[in-house]
C-alpha positions, -999 to +999 in steps of 0.1 A: +273+172-655+252+179-684+276+216-687+310+200-693+319+203-726+325+176-755+355+168-766+358+149-801+391+135-797+394+113-833+396+120-866+379+149-882+369+163-848+372+199-845+398+199-822+418+173-843+416+194-871+425+229-851+455+206-841+466+200-876+461+234-886+486+248-854+511+222-869+506+241-904+503+274-894+538+263-867+556+250-897+548+285-917+564+305-897+594+284-886+585+280-848+581+238-857+606+218-863+603+195-891+593+170-870+564+188-860+579+194-820+579+236-812+614+246-812+630+258-782+626+293-782+585+289-790+571+299-751+538+282-741+520+315-746+530+311-786+517+277-776+484+279-765+475+312-780+479+297-815+455+269-807+435+286-795+432+314-824+429+277-848+402+258-825+384+297-830+386+293-867+377+257-874+347+264-846+338+299-870+344+322-841+375+343-855+369+376-858+390+395-885 
């Protein structure tokens, strides 16, 4: 399918950098435990919304 998005899974892909940023943001906000996993009180909305924002940021599409 020519219209399917290409997802790069690997070192330094946009998705990988966004995930690393998500971990740093989550750690700074106290949403992740020391091993990088979400704490019990973290909901799906925060996880997906924050990852989407991180992906926009590394893709240059984030508006301030």
